[in-house]
N, C-alpha and C positions, 0 to 999 in steps of 0.2 A: 533258477536261484532258490525259488520257495521250495522247490522239491528237494533241493540239497539240504535246506536248513530243516525240513522235515526228517530227512535221513538221518542226520547228525543227532536230532531229538530222539528217535526210534533208536539208535544205537546206544544212547545214554541211558535210554531208559531199560533197554536190554541188560545193561552192564548193571543198573542197579538191582534189577530182579536176580541177576546172576549172585550178585554180592549176597542179598539177602536170603536166597536159597543155601549159600554155603554158609551163612551164619546158622540158619536153622538145622541144616545137617550137624554142625558141630555140637549143638544140643539135641543129641540122636534120640530119638523115640519119644520126643516132647509132644505132649498133647496139641500144640500148636501147629505142628509139622503135619499131623495127622488131618487137621481141620483145613490147612493149607492145601493138601494134596487131593481133598475131598473137593474141593471148589471147581 
């Protein structure tokens, strides 16, 4: 049960990260994108 909860949390987090990446790609060649990729 706890494992399932963490799996759902992880999927939610991955979705948020994906959304952020899409937003960053939209403002292409933005300095923030370069910093983000450097991490």
